[in-house]
N, C-alpha and C positions, 0 to 999 in steps of 0.2 A: 659319923666320921668326917669331920671337917678339917681340911688341911690348914696348917699355919700359913696365914696370908703373906708372911715374910719369906717363905720358901718358894723356890721355883718348883712347879709341878712338871715332872719328867715322865714321858711316855717311852717305855722300852718296846719298840715296835718289832714284833717277832712273828714266826710262822711262815707265811708266804705260800706260794704254789709250786715249789720245786719238791723233789723227792727228800729233801733235808728239812722238811717242815718241823719235825719233832726235834731234830738236832738244833735248829734255831731256837726253839723253846728252851732247850737246856742252856744254850748261850745266855738267853734272857734271864734265866734263873741265876746264872753266875753273876751277870751284871747287876742284877737286883741285890745280890749279897754283897757285892763290891761297893755299891754307891754310899755315899756319906748321907745317912738319914738325918743328920743334924742340919744339912744344908738343903736337902731336897725331899719332896714327897714324890715317890716313884711308884708307877704302876705299869704292869705288862699290858700292852694292847696286842691281841693276837688277831692276825689276818689270815683268812682263808677264802679265796675268791672274793665274793662281794660281802662276806660276813666279817665285819670288823668288831671286835669285842674288847672292851676295857675290863680287866679283872680288878675290881675295886672292892677289897676286903672280901666279904662273902657274896658280893653281888657281881653278876656278869652283865655288863651294861652295853648295849649297842652304841657304836660310835656314829655321830652324825657327820657324814663325810663333807657336808657343806663347809664346816669349820673345824672339824676334828675335836668336837666336844662330846660329852656324854652326860646323861642325866641319871642320877641315883636317887635314892629315897631321901637323901639329904640336900638335894638340889642339883643344879647344873655345874659342870666342872670343865674348865678349859686348860689345856696343856701349854706350857711355855717353850717346851723343847721336845724333840723327838730323837731318841737314841736308837738308830736303825741297826738291827742285828739279824736281818734276814739273809739267809744263804741261798741266793738265786732270785727268781723274779717274785715280786716286783721291787724288792729292796736293794738289789745289787746291780741293777741294769739301768738305773736312772729314772724309772717310771715313778717310784714313790717320791724320789727327790724333786721331780717336776711338780707333783702334787703339793708338796710342802712349800715350794717356791710360789705356786699360785695362791695359796692361802696365807702366806707370810709367817710360817713357823720355822724357826732355825733347826737345823738337824746336825747329826754327828759325822756325816760322811762327806766325801767329795761331791762335786756338783754333778748335774745331769750328763754333761759331756764326758767327764772323767769316768763316771760309773758305767756309761754305755760303752765306752772305749775299752776299759779294762775287762768288762764282761765278755767282750767278743775277742777271744784269744788270737784269731788270725789277723783281725784288724789291728790289735794292739801290737802284735809282733811286727806287722808291716810298718807301722808308725815308728816303733823303736829302732828298727833296722836303720832308718834314715836320720832319726833325731838323737839317738842315745850315744853315750860314750862309746868310742870304738873298741873299748876293752870288753864290752858286753857282747856275748855270743848268743845267737838265737838259732835253734835248730830249723833245718829245712822242713817245710810242711806243704801238704796239699789239702785244699778246701774242697769239700763235697756238699752240695746243697740238695735238699729233698726236691724231687720232681725234675731235676736236671740230669743230663747225661753224665754218668759217672766215669772216671778214668778206669781202664781195665786194670785188673789185678797185677799183670805182669809189668805194666808201666810203673805202678806204685812200688812194687818190690824192687825194680831196677833203679828207680830214683832214690828211694829212702832206705832200702836194705831191710834185712830182718835181723833181729826183731825190730818192730816199730810199734809206735802207740797210735791207737785209734780212740778218740775222745770227743765228747760233745763240744762243739765250738762255743756255745753260749748256754751254759746250764748252771754255773755257780755251784756245782755239786761234784762229789766223788763218784756218783753213779754213772754207768755207762762207758767206763774207760776199760780198754782192753790192751794187754800186751800181746801183740800178734807175732807168732813165731814161724808160721808156715803160710804159704800163699793161699791155701785153702781156707784159712781162718780169717782172711781179709774181709770177704763179703759179710759173714755173719757178724763181725765186729762192727762194721759200718751200720748194719741193721739195728744192732743193740744201741749204738750211740744215737741213732736217729729217733729212738724212743724218748730221749731226753732233750734233744735239740733238733731244729729243722736244718742245722748245718753241723758238719762233722769235720774235725781237723785230723788229718793223718800225719804223724810227726816222726821224724828220724829220731832213733834212740841214742841218747848220750849216756855213756857209762861213766860213773864217778861217785863222788860223795854228795849225798843230798843234804842240803841245809836250808834254813829258813831264817829270815831276819825281819823283825818288826820295827816299825817307826811311827812316830806321830809328830805333830807340830805344836810347840809351845811358844806362843807369841810369833816372833819371826825366826825361831830356831827350830830346825828339824833335828829331832833326837831319835837315834837308833838304839835298840835294845841289844843285849848279848845275843849272839847267834845260837841257834839250836841245830845240832847234827841229828839227822833222822836215820836210824838203823832198823831195818826190818828184814826178816827171813822170808817174808812173802815175796811174790814176783815183783811187786812194786808197792808204793805207799797208796793203797787203794782204800775204799770205804772201810773194809773189814780190818785192815791194819790200823787205820786212823781211829776208829771208834771202839774196837773190841780188844784193845791192849796188845796187839801183836806187833809191837814196835818199841824200840828203845830211843828215848828222846834225851839227848845229852846237851845240857845248857851250863856253861858256855861250851860251844863245839870245840872239838879237838883239832884246832887249826893252828898253823904257824901265825905268829902275831901279824906279820905283814899281809897274809891272806885275809885275816879277820878285818884288818884296817881297810883293805881294798873292797871287800864286800859291804862293809858299812858305808864307805864312801859312795859306792855304786848305788846302794839303797837310797841315800840321801840325794843322789843326783837324779835318780828316777822319780823319787817323790816330788822334787822341785820341778823337774821337766814337766810332769803331768799336772802340777799344781794341786796336789792331793790335799785332803783335810782329814782329820781324825786318825785312827789307827789303821794302818795297813800292814800286810805281811807279804813279803816277796820270797818266793821259793826259787832256789837255784840248784844247779849241779855243778860241782867242782870236778874238773877233769885235768889229768896231766900230773906232772911231778909235784910232790908236796912242797909247799912254800912258793911254787911258781904256777899254781893252777890257773886254768882258764875258767872264767865265770860265765856260766851258761844259764840263761833265763828259763825257768819253767813256767811260772804264772804269777800274777799279782792278785792278792785277795783283799778287797776293800771292806769287807765285813767279816773278818776272821773269827774263828770260834773263840768263845769267851767263857767256857766252863772253867771250873777251878783247876782242871788238869790240862787245859789247852796250851798251845805254844805261847800265846801272848802273856797270859798271867805268869807262866813259868819265866819268861824273859824279863818281865817287869820285876819280879822277886829277885832274879839273879842280878838285876841292875841296882838292887838296893832301893828301889822306889816302892811307893805305896800306890796300889792300883786305884784306890779311891781318889787319890790326888791326880792321877793321870786322867781319869774320867772327868774330874772337875776342871782340869785344864781345857779339855775339849769342849765341855759345856760353856764354860765362862768365856772361852775364846770367841764364841759366836756373838756374845753380847758386848765384848770389849772392842770388836772390830768397828 
């Protein structure tokens, strides 16, 4: 199995060390199906701890981490580009990006600083409060670190109210998130979140319509996709709702035109402010009167899900775009720069 030397060889880097290892592999399978096979030879590279494996036809070949190559029965192979689709560490927090920078392989995501910042929800929110458009609202939150003295439950409830959300501050995952309704549930929720991250963010709850907007950069232009409205009968959009079909995803979202335009503009503004690259997805809550809603930030996903039913492929289709062309724009953009 010798690849066409005129084609770029692409690694879809998946797996990782978070609780969403298997979800990442499903995203990798989606991206593999979307890629233009006439332009690229594409293989999945699965990462789990120190085990890095290229799935090359019927062979599973260890990756040489000195140069991100592998040797199969037909010889040694080197990748030209890494498409990172790990949800969590080490692909969504800057670690893998730093590795690829060191060995000189271009990749699909934002750089080390952006990935590290967006992975840390509390640090990101602190930055955006001072730097983003004043029309962006960010919920009040308290940070708890493992091993440090924790604020007492009464203070948390007095400041943030009930219900509130307790979530891992740096996990890149839907695991470990709890909607806390009583003061007695605060401590167990913190302990649950600490299983996923050494830092926990306790966040004031905002009631409204949950939406998500994807974007990517083509040349010098930031392009946003049609917005998706997220409707679930669950307590919130948790792992079960996200991956087990307990949610309605409406694309385009049922928003006033002016609201959709403001969300799109806000997404472009944040993308540009952070100097992002590749596909990102920003989740918001819209609160207030329809057509005049406040835009409240939930989180930024820099390696969003890419299965055939994930938000981004839905939004790309709704935009009338071809996902293969979007992926090609991202890949070729690194070589045109």
